[in-house]
N, CA, C and O atoms as a printed pandas DataFrame, in Angstrom:
     atom_number atom_name residue_name chain_id  residue_number  x_coord  y_coord  z_coord
0              1         N          UNK        A               1   38.061 -105.001   53.222
1              2        CA          UNK        A               1   37.452 -103.657   53.762
2              3         C          UNK        A               1   36.799 -103.146   52.535
3              4         O          UNK        A               1   37.129 -103.481   51.397
4              5         N          UNK        A               2   35.727 -102.203   52.873
5              6        CA          UNK        A               2   34.787 -101.499   51.981
6              7         C          UNK        A               2   35.263 -100.071   52.451
7              8         O          UNK        A               2   35.966  -99.890   53.446
8              9         N          UNK        A               3   34.731  -98.941   51.503
9             10        CA          UNK        A               3   34.993  -97.737   51.937
10            11         C          UNK        A               3   33.621  -97.286   52.070
11            12         O          UNK        A               3   32.849  -97.952   51.381
12            13         N          UNK        A               4   33.133  -96.447   52.680
13            14        CA          UNK        A               4   31.515  -95.638   52.792
14            15         C          UNK        A               4   31.706  -94.369   53.152
15            16         O          UNK        A               4   32.159  -93.998   54.234
16            17         N          UNK        A               5   31.316  -93.597   52.129
17            18        CA          UNK        A               5   31.508  -92.228   52.483
18            19         C          UNK        A               5   29.952  -91.502   52.541
19            20         O          UNK        A               5   29.066  -91.519   51.687
20            21         N          UNK        A               6   29.983  -90.801   54.013
21            22        CA          UNK        A               6   28.748  -90.235   54.274
22            23         C          UNK        A               6   28.614  -88.564   54.053
23            24         O          UNK        A               6   28.731  -87.640   54.858
24            25         N          UNK        A               7   28.292  -88.589   52.484
25            26        CA          UNK        A               7   28.183  -87.298   52.244
26            27         C          UNK        A               7   26.966  -86.645   51.992
27            28         O          UNK        A               7   26.939  -85.650   51.268
28            29         N          UNK        A               8   25.787  -87.183   52.606
29            30        CA          UNK        A               8   24.549  -86.926   52.221
30            31         C          UNK        A               8   24.098  -86.346   53.799
31            32         O          UNK        A               8   23.167  -85.597   54.094
32            33         N          UNK        A               9   24.964  -86.891   54.539
33            34        CA          UNK        A               9   24.601  -86.644   56.177
34            35         C          UNK        A               9   24.971  -85.051   56.849
35            36         O          UNK        A               9   25.693  -84.273   56.226
36            37         N          UNK        A              10   24.525  -84.791   57.849
37            38        CA          UNK        A              10   24.848  -83.466   58.353
38            39         C          UNK        A              10   26.382  -83.256   58.589
39            40         O          UNK        A              10   26.813  -82.108   58.697
40            41         N          UNK        A              11   27.137  -84.237   58.663
41            42        CA          UNK        A              11   28.346  -84.293   59.088
42            43         C          UNK        A              11   28.978  -85.125   57.950
43            44         O          UNK        A              11   28.447  -86.223   57.784
44            45         N          UNK        A              12   30.009  -84.817   57.135
45            46        CA          UNK        A              12   31.063  -85.689   56.264
46            47         C          UNK        A              12   31.867  -86.717   57.114
47            48         O          UNK        A              12   32.377  -86.505   58.214
48            49         N          UNK        A              13   31.881  -87.850   56.404
49            50        CA          UNK        A              13   32.973  -88.930   57.187
50            51         C          UNK        A              13   33.039  -89.596   56.127
51            52         O          UNK        A              13   32.149  -89.828   55.308
52            53         N          UNK        A              14   34.607  -90.054   56.144
53            54        CA          UNK        A              14   34.661  -91.352   55.417
54            55         C          UNK        A              14   35.402  -92.492   55.867
55            56         O          UNK        A              14   36.610  -92.482   56.102
56            57         N          UNK        A              15   34.373  -93.813   56.016
57            58        CA          UNK        A              15   34.580  -94.710   57.211
58            59         C          UNK        A              15   35.015  -96.270   56.223
59            60         O          UNK        A              15   34.518  -96.501   55.121
60            61         N          UNK        A              16   35.685  -96.882   56.686
61            62        CA          UNK        A              16   35.991  -98.031   56.443
62            63         C          UNK        A              16   35.465  -99.101   57.555
63            64         O          UNK        A              16   35.571  -99.044   58.780
64            65         N          UNK        A              17   34.749 -100.282   56.578
65            66        CA          UNK        A              17   34.133 -101.225   57.542
66            67         C          UNK        A              17   34.245 -102.660   56.382
67            68         O          UNK        A              17   34.660 -102.605   55.224
68            69         N          UNK        A              18   33.843 -103.637   56.968
69            70        CA          UNK        A              18   33.729 -104.678   56.440
70            71         C          UNK        A              18   32.049 -104.857   55.782
71            72         O          UNK        A              18   31.675 -105.664   54.930
72            73         N          UNK        A              19   31.493 -104.137   56.281
73            74        CA          UNK        A              19   29.823 -103.914   55.627
74            75         C          UNK        A              19   29.275 -102.569   56.032
75            76         O          UNK        A              19   29.677 -101.859   56.954
76            77         N          UNK        A              20   28.426 -102.370   55.306
77            78        CA          UNK        A              20   27.495 -100.856   55.836
78            79         C          UNK        A              20   26.904 -100.704   57.442
79            80         O          UNK        A              20   26.914  -99.700   58.154
80            81         N          UNK        A              21   26.515 -101.737   57.667
81            82        CA          UNK        A              21   25.779 -101.846   59.098
82            83         C          UNK        A              21   27.180 -101.645   59.938
83            84         O          UNK        A              21   26.950 -101.345   61.109
84            85         N          UNK        A              22   28.507 -101.736   59.628
85            86        CA          UNK        A              22   29.368 -101.583   60.835
86            87         C          UNK        A              22   29.762 -100.283   60.548
87            88         O          UNK        A              22   29.936  -99.623   61.572
88            89         N          UNK        A              23   30.049  -99.427   59.060
89            90        CA          UNK        A              23   30.322  -98.021   58.685
90            91         C          UNK        A              23   29.085  -97.248   59.242
91            92         O          UNK        A              23   29.340  -96.063   59.456
92            93         N          UNK        A              24   27.954  -97.586   59.496
93            94        CA          UNK        A              24   26.546  -96.913   60.035
94            95         C          UNK        A              24   27.026  -96.826   61.519
95            96         O          UNK        A              24   26.845  -95.744   62.079
96            97         N          UNK        A              25   27.675  -97.935   62.292
97            98        CA          UNK        A              25   27.758  -98.037   63.644
98            99         C          UNK        A              25   28.825  -97.033   63.998
99           100         O          UNK        A              25   28.919  -96.411   65.056
100          101         N          UNK        A              26   29.783  -96.962   62.721
101          102        CA          UNK        A              26   30.733  -95.828   63.470
102          103         C          UNK        A              26   30.539  -94.612   63.292
103          104         O          UNK        A              26   30.914  -93.654   63.968
104          105         N          UNK        A              27   29.741  -94.670   62.052
105          106        CA          UNK        A              27   29.269  -92.936   61.859
106          107         C          UNK        A              27   28.631  -92.313   63.231
107          108         O          UNK        A              27   28.930  -91.238   63.752
108          109         N          UNK        A              28   27.643  -93.304   63.690
109          110        CA          UNK        A              28   26.965  -92.960   65.152
110          111         C          UNK        A              28   27.677  -92.820   66.348
111          112         O          UNK        A              28   27.444  -91.929   67.165
112          113         N          UNK        A              29   28.714  -93.853   66.498
113          114        CA          UNK        A              29   29.763  -93.731   67.606
114          115         C          UNK        A              29   30.698  -92.569   67.519
115          116         O          UNK        A              29   31.020  -91.925   68.517
116          117         N          UNK        A              30   31.038  -92.363   66.573
117          118        CA          UNK        A              30   32.307  -91.477   66.394
118          119         C          UNK        A              30   31.912  -90.039   65.799
119          120         O          UNK        A              30   32.647  -89.096   66.092
120          121         N          UNK        A              31   30.880  -89.833   65.045
121          122        CA          UNK        A              31   30.992  -88.591   64.307
122          123         C          UNK        A              31   29.380  -87.753   64.753
123          124         O          UNK        A              31   29.287  -86.583   65.123
124          125         N          UNK        A              32   28.417  -88.580   64.612
125          126        CA          UNK        A              32   27.294  -87.925   64.945
126          127         C          UNK        A              32   26.253  -88.745   64.791
127          128         O          UNK        A              32   26.232  -89.714   64.031
128          129         N          UNK        A              33   24.973  -88.216   65.823
129          130        CA          UNK        A              33   23.537  -89.282   65.613
130          131         C          UNK        A              33   23.289  -89.172   64.489
131          132         O          UNK        A              33   24.049  -88.405   63.897
132          133         N          UNK        A              34   22.455  -89.660   63.852
133          134        CA          UNK        A              34   21.681  -90.025   62.584
134          135         C          UNK        A              34   20.217  -89.269   62.708
135          136         O          UNK        A              34   19.298  -89.806   63.326
136          137         N          UNK        A              35   20.083  -88.070   62.117
137          138        CA          UNK        A              35   18.893  -87.352   62.479
138          139         C          UNK        A              35   17.797  -88.212   61.901
139          140         O          UNK        A              35   18.026  -89.271   61.318
140          141         N          UNK        A              36   16.440  -87.641   62.115
141          142        CA          UNK        A              36   15.050  -88.373   61.769
142          143         C          UNK        A              36   15.137  -88.427   60.277
143          144         O          UNK        A              36   14.849  -89.442   59.642
144          145         N          UNK        A              37   15.545  -87.299   59.729
145          146        CA          UNK        A              37   15.304  -87.040   58.197
146          147         C          UNK        A              37   16.500  -87.612   57.538
147          148         O          UNK        A              37   16.603  -87.510   56.316
148          149         N          UNK        A              38   17.361  -88.171   58.198
149          150        CA          UNK        A              38   18.738  -88.693   57.705
150          151         C          UNK        A              38   18.491  -90.191   57.588
151          152         O          UNK        A              38   19.114  -90.753   56.688
152          153         N          UNK        A              39   17.668  -90.949   58.364
153          154        CA          UNK        A              39   17.555  -92.527   58.551
154          155         C          UNK        A              39   16.959  -93.218   57.384
155          156         O          UNK        A              39   16.801  -94.438   57.406
156          157         N          UNK        A              40   16.576  -92.398   56.234
157          158        CA          UNK        A              40   16.277  -93.118   54.876
158          159         C          UNK        A              40   17.513  -92.896   53.845
159          160         O          UNK        A              40   17.415  -93.076   52.631
160          161         N          UNK        A              41   18.626  -92.502   54.479
161          162        CA          UNK        A              41   19.873  -91.993   53.411
162          163         C          UNK        A              41   20.748  -93.645   54.231
163          164         O          UNK        A              41   20.688  -94.343   55.243
164          165         N          UNK        A              42   21.510  -93.524   52.891
165          166        CA          UNK        A              42   22.827  -94.420   52.826
166          167         C          UNK        A              42   23.782  -94.071   52.799
167          168         O          UNK        A              42   23.641  -92.885   52.503
168          169         N          UNK        A              43   25.020  -94.306   52.930
169          170        CA          UNK        A              43   26.344  -93.965   52.584
170          171         C          UNK        A              43   26.586  -94.649   51.408
171          172         O          UNK        A              43   26.034  -95.713   51.126
172          173         N          UNK        A              44   27.645  -93.896   50.492
173          174        CA          UNK        A              44   28.088  -94.357   49.483
174          175         C          UNK        A              44   29.075  -95.046   49.494
175          176         O          UNK        A              44   30.073  -94.595   50.055
176          177         N          UNK        A              45   29.126  -96.504   48.813
177          178        CA          UNK        A              45   30.312  -97.433   48.717
178          179         C          UNK        A              45   31.240  -96.773   47.714
179          180         O          UNK        A              45   30.746  -96.366   46.662
180          181         N          UNK        A              46   32.542  -96.630   47.942
181          182        CA          UNK        A              46   33.368  -96.047   47.119
182          183         C          UNK        A              46   34.614  -97.153   47.054
183          184         O          UNK        A              46   34.885  -98.083   47.813
184          185         N          UNK        A              47   35.243  -96.691   45.877
185          186        CA          UNK        A              47   36.442  -97.865   45.568
186          187         C          UNK        A              47   37.532  -97.216   46.626
187          188         O          UNK        A              47   37.434  -96.161   47.252
188          189         N          UNK        A              48   38.655  -98.235   46.626
189          190        CA          UNK        A              48   39.777  -97.633   47.509
190          191         C          UNK        A              48   40.701  -96.397   46.834
191          192         O          UNK        A              48   41.340  -95.539   47.442
192          193         N          UNK        A              49   40.575  -96.570   45.484
193          194        CA          UNK        A              49   41.067  -95.537   44.680
194          195         C          UNK        A              49   40.513  -94.152   45.070
195          196         O          UNK        A              49   41.252  -93.221   45.391
196          197         N          UNK        A              50   39.024  -94.063   45.018
197          198        CA          UNK        A              50   38.386  -92.825   45.335
198          199         C          UNK        A              50   38.694  -92.633   46.856
199          200         O          UNK        A              50   39.004  -91.563   47.380
200          201         N          UNK        A              51   38.562  -93.819   47.469
201          202        CA          UNK        A              51   38.778  -93.393   49.323
202          203         C          UNK        A              51   40.200  -92.447   49.072
203          204         O          UNK        A              51   40.254  -91.230   49.245
204          205         N          UNK        A              52   41.350  -93.342   48.612
205          206        CA          UNK        A              52   42.591  -92.504   48.870
206          207         C          UNK        A              52   42.595  -91.225   48.069
207          208         O          UNK        A              52   43.368  -90.335   48.423
208          209         N          UNK        A              53   41.733  -91.027   46.923
209          210        CA          UNK        A              53   41.806  -89.565   46.602
210          211         C          UNK        A              53   41.379  -88.298   47.577
211          212         O          UNK        A              53   41.832  -87.160   47.701
212          213         N          UNK        A              54   40.276  -89.034   48.225
213          214        CA          UNK        A              54   39.693  -87.928   49.119
214          215         C          UNK        A              54   40.775  -87.701   50.445
215          216         O          UNK        A              54   41.046  -86.620   50.967
216          217         N          UNK        A              55   41.257  -88.931   50.789
217          218        CA          UNK        A              55   42.246  -88.814   51.724
218          219         C          UNK        A              55   43.122  -87.897   51.663
219          220         O          UNK        A              55   43.252  -87.033   52.530
220          221         N          UNK        A              56   43.915  -88.005   50.479
221          222        CA          UNK        A              56   44.940  -87.442   50.194
222          223         C          UNK        A              56   45.009  -85.742   49.954
223          224         O          UNK        A              56   45.997  -85.019   49.826
224          225         N          UNK        A              57   43.355  -85.364   49.946
225          226        CA          UNK        A              57   43.068  -84.165   49.595
226          227         C          UNK        A              57   42.762  -83.339   51.086
227          228         O          UNK        A              57   42.799  -82.120   51.257
228          229         N          UNK        A              58   42.471  -84.330   52.033
229          230        CA          UNK        A              58   42.234  -83.611   53.272
230          231         C          UNK        A              58   43.622  -83.119   53.859
231          232         O          UNK        A              58   44.723  -83.349   53.358
232          233         N          UNK        A              59   43.331  -82.309   55.156
233          234        CA          UNK        A              59   44.283  -82.228   55.981
234          235         C          UNK        A              59   44.136  -83.469   56.949
235          236         O          UNK        A              59   43.107  -83.915   57.457
236          237         N          UNK        A              60   45.580  -83.955   57.080
237          238        CA          UNK        A              60   45.876  -85.085   57.938
238          239         C          UNK        A              60   46.781  -84.659   58.590
239          240         O          UNK        A              60   47.790  -84.184   58.068
240          241         N          UNK        A              61   46.576  -84.754   60.013
241          242        CA          UNK        A              61   48.046  -84.629   61.150
242          243         C          UNK        A              61   48.904  -85.279   61.108
243          244         O          UNK        A              61   48.761  -86.500   61.049
244          245         N          UNK        A              62   49.982  -84.749   61.123
245          246        CA          UNK        A              62   51.199  -85.421   60.790
246          247         C          UNK        A              62   51.813  -85.677   59.533
247          248         O          UNK        A              62   52.967  -86.081   59.395
248          249         N          UNK        A              63   50.858  -85.384   58.455
249          250        CA          UNK        A              63   51.286  -85.751   56.880
250          251         C          UNK        A              63   51.173  -84.071   56.281
251          252         O          UNK        A              63   50.319  -83.194   56.404
252          253         N          UNK        A              64   52.469  -84.151   55.602
253          254        CA          UNK        A              64   52.546  -82.694   55.222
254          255         C          UNK        A              64   52.285  -83.034   53.334
255          256         O          UNK        A              64   51.667  -82.225   52.641
256          257         N          UNK        A              65   52.898  -84.384   52.735
257          258        CA          UNK        A              65   52.879  -84.562   51.430
258          259         C          UNK        A              65   51.930  -85.293   51.455
259          260         O          UNK        A              65   51.333  -85.764   52.423
260          261         N          UNK        A              66   51.649  -85.487   49.658
261          262        CA          UNK        A              66   51.036  -86.465   49.335
262          263         C          UNK        A              66   51.374  -87.952   49.525
263          264         O          UNK        A              66   50.595  -88.797   49.966
264          265         N          UNK        A              67   52.596  -88.147   49.145
265          266        CA          UNK        A              67   53.135  -89.908   49.812
266          267         C          UNK        A              67   53.062  -90.087   51.064
267          268         O          UNK        A              67   52.846  -91.227   51.477
268          269         N          UNK        A              68   53.222  -89.018   51.958
269          270        CA          UNK        A              68   52.929  -89.260   53.557
270          271         C          UNK        A              68   51.409  -89.508   53.622
271          272         O          UNK        A              68   51.004  -90.391   54.377
272          273         N          UNK        A              69   50.612  -88.852   52.946
273          274        CA          UNK        A              69   49.185  -89.238   53.241
274          275         C          UNK        A              69   48.797  -90.655   52.698
275          276         O          UNK        A              69   48.035  -91.391   53.324
276          277         N          UNK        A              70   49.450  -91.051   51.312
277          278        CA          UNK        A              70   49.113  -92.205   50.848
278          279         C          UNK        A              70   49.776  -93.355   51.807
279          280         O          UNK        A              70   49.129  -94.388   51.981
280          281         N          UNK        A              71   51.260  -93.174   52.535
281          282        CA          UNK        A              71   51.451  -94.158   53.107
282          283         C          UNK        A              71   50.627  -94.324   54.493
283          284         O          UNK        A              71   50.466  -95.462   54.933
284          285         N          UNK        A              72   50.178  -93.366   55.088
285          286        CA          UNK        A              72   49.265  -93.064   56.236
286          287         C          UNK        A              72   48.237  -93.873   55.897
287          288         O          UNK        A              72   47.892  -94.690   56.752
288          289         N          UNK        A              73   47.551  -93.851   54.675
289          290        CA          UNK        A              73   46.349  -94.186   54.355
290          291         C          UNK        A              73   46.333  -95.670   54.399
291          292         O          UNK        A              73   45.334  -96.213   54.871
292          293         N          UNK        A              74   47.572  -96.575   53.852
293          294        CA          UNK        A              74   47.936  -97.926   53.519
294          295         C          UNK        A              74   48.105  -98.415   54.894
295          296         O          UNK        A              74   47.837  -99.581   55.183
296          297         N          UNK        A              75   48.582  -97.481   55.834
297          298        CA          UNK        A              75   49.008  -98.197   57.252
298          299         C          UNK        A              75   47.697  -98.407   57.983
299          300         O          UNK        A              75   47.394  -99.464   58.537
300          301         N          UNK        A              76   46.999  -97.402   57.943
301          302        CA          UNK        A              76   45.714  -97.571   58.501
302          303         C          UNK        A              76   44.735  -98.624   58.156
303          304         O          UNK        A              76   43.996  -99.105   59.016
304          305         N          UNK        A              77   44.708  -99.055   56.711
305          306        CA          UNK        A              77   44.136 -100.068   56.197
306          307         C          UNK        A              77   44.910 -101.363   56.870
307          308         O          UNK        A              77   44.201 -102.198   57.431
308          309         N          UNK        A              78   46.239 -101.546   56.836
309          310        CA          UNK        A              78   46.700 -102.836   57.452
310          311         C          UNK        A              78   46.300 -102.989   58.848
311          312         O          UNK        A              78   46.145 -104.154   59.212
312          313         N          UNK        A              79   46.102 -102.083   59.696
313          314        CA          UNK        A              79   46.065 -101.959   60.845
314          315         C          UNK        A              79   44.901 -102.400   61.333
315          316         O          UNK        A              79   44.760 -103.188   62.268
316          317         N          UNK        A              80   43.950 -101.816   60.604
317          318        CA          UNK        A              80   42.494 -102.058   60.399
318          319         C          UNK        A              80   42.222 -103.765   60.421
319          320         O          UNK        A              80   41.676 -104.434   61.298
320          321         N          UNK        A              81   42.724 -104.129   59.318
321          322        CA          UNK        A              81   42.742 -105.637   58.856
322          323         C          UNK        A              81   43.172 -106.576   60.298
323          324         O          UNK        A              81   42.634 -107.543   60.836
324          325         N          UNK        A              82   44.338 -105.820   60.594
325          326        CA          UNK        A              82   44.716 -106.803   62.058
326          327         C          UNK        A              82   43.658 -106.553   63.061
327          328         O          UNK        A              82   43.315 -107.535   63.718
328          329         N          UNK        A              83   43.190 -105.646   63.255
329          330        CA          UNK        A              83   42.240 -105.577   64.628
330          331         C          UNK        A              83   40.844 -106.017   64.235
331          332         O          UNK        A              83   40.104 -106.139   65.211
332          333         N          UNK        A              84   40.203 -106.330   62.882
333          334        CA          UNK        A              84   39.098 -107.145   62.564
334          335         C          UNK        A              84   39.421 -108.420   62.700
335          336         O          UNK        A              84   38.613 -109.047   63.384
336          337         N          UNK        A              85   40.417 -109.094   62.244
337          338        CA          UNK        A              85   40.582 -110.204   62.405
338          339         C          UNK        A              85   40.898 -110.717   63.996
339          340         O          UNK        A              85   40.671 -111.900   64.249
340          341         N          UNK        A              86   41.335 -109.977   64.891
341          342        CA          UNK        A              86   41.178 -110.287   66.165
342          343         C          UNK        A              86   39.899 -109.779   66.884
343          344         O          UNK        A              86   39.799 -109.820   68.110
344          345         N          UNK        A              87   38.988 -109.331   66.124
345          346        CA          UNK        A              87   37.324 -109.000   66.409
346          347         C          UNK        A              87   37.367 -107.851   67.498
347          348         O          UNK        A              87   36.528 -107.837   68.399
348          349         N          UNK        A              88   38.546 -106.703   67.385
349          350        CA          UNK        A              88   38.747 -105.829   68.102
350          351         C          UNK        A              88   37.924 -104.391   67.592
351          352         O          UNK        A              88   37.310 -103.662   68.370
352          353         N          UNK        A              89   38.043 -104.182   66.264
353          354        CA          UNK        A              89   37.335 -103.075   65.904
354          355         C          UNK        A              89   36.403 -103.535   64.688
355          356         O          UNK        A              89   36.705 -104.590   64.132
356          357         N          UNK        A              90   35.506 -102.957   64.324
357          358        CA          UNK        A              90   34.618 -103.209   63.427
358          359         C          UNK        A              90   34.336 -102.226   62.340
359          360         O          UNK        A              90   33.403 -102.271   61.539
360          361         N          UNK        A              91   35.407 -101.209   62.443
361          362        CA          UNK        A              91   35.069  -99.938   61.503
362          363         C          UNK        A              91   36.390  -98.936   61.899
363          364         O          UNK        A              91   36.908  -98.835   63.011
364          365         N          UNK        A              92   36.646  -98.466   61.069
365          366        CA          UNK        A              92   37.812  -97.380   60.972
366          367         C          UNK        A              92   37.456  -95.800   60.350
367          368         O          UNK        A              92   37.173  -95.684   59.158
368          369         N          UNK        A              93   37.484  -95.001   60.961
369          370        CA          UNK        A              93   37.091  -93.690   60.309
370          371         C          UNK        A              93   38.274  -93.087   59.937
371          372         O          UNK        A              93   39.261  -92.936   60.658
372          373         N          UNK        A              94   38.117  -92.675   58.541
373          374        CA          UNK        A              94   39.553  -92.154   57.858
374          375         C          UNK        A              94   39.231  -90.804   58.145
375          376         O          UNK        A              94   40.079  -90.273   58.862
376          377         N          UNK        A              95   38.242  -90.043   57.807
377          378        CA          UNK        A              95   38.007  -88.513   57.480
378          379         C          UNK        A              95   36.581  -88.267   58.274
379          380         O          UNK        A              95   35.597  -88.998   58.160
380          381         N          UNK        A              96   36.677  -86.953   59.198
381          382        CA          UNK        A              96   35.575  -86.810   59.610
382          383         C          UNK        A              96   35.160  -85.036   59.306
383          384         O          UNK        A              96   36.081  -84.283   58.990
384          385         N          UNK        A              97   34.136  -84.649   59.398
385          386        CA          UNK        A              97   33.830  -82.628   58.881
386          387         C          UNK        A              97   34.653  -82.181   59.810
387          388         O          UNK        A              97   34.722  -82.625   60.956
388          389         N          UNK        A              98   35.421  -81.130   59.266
389          390        CA          UNK        A              98   36.384  -80.488   60.091
390          391         C          UNK        A              98   35.418  -79.549   60.703
391          392         O          UNK        A              98   36.078  -78.820   61.443
392          393         N          UNK        A              99   34.203  -79.229   60.745
393          394        CA          UNK        A              99   33.245  -78.425   61.406
394          395         C          UNK        A              99   33.235  -78.950   62.958
395          396         O          UNK        A              99   33.109  -78.201   63.927
396          397         N          UNK        A             100   33.378  -80.261   63.016
397          398        CA          UNK        A             100   33.129  -81.038   64.292
398          399         C          UNK        A             100   34.485  -80.708   65.194
399          400         O          UNK        A             100   34.419  -81.408   66.204
400          401         N          UNK        A             101   35.545  -79.996   65.198
401          402        CA          UNK        A             101   36.621  -79.622   65.513
402          403         C          UNK        A             101   36.327  -78.348   66.096
403          404         O          UNK        A             101   37.236  -77.652   66.548
């Protein structure tokens, strides 16, 4: 799994996927359409360590502590890998812009 940060787009997202194309599909399907002026942009690929840092800083429903957030992050990665191996899900959205709620 690779981690893609959509930090130059109208709405922020952190998406895990096997490749950039699947991450972009996830952004469009879950977060928002990509506006005309954003079509020349690409998400930044970040390390798992960087992705975890961002996840731990965020407000995660059902997780109060850093330890709970870390455990949840790794659980989601594990679940995603199972779904990918079965061809069920091509991406997972870890974080989404709070302005969308």
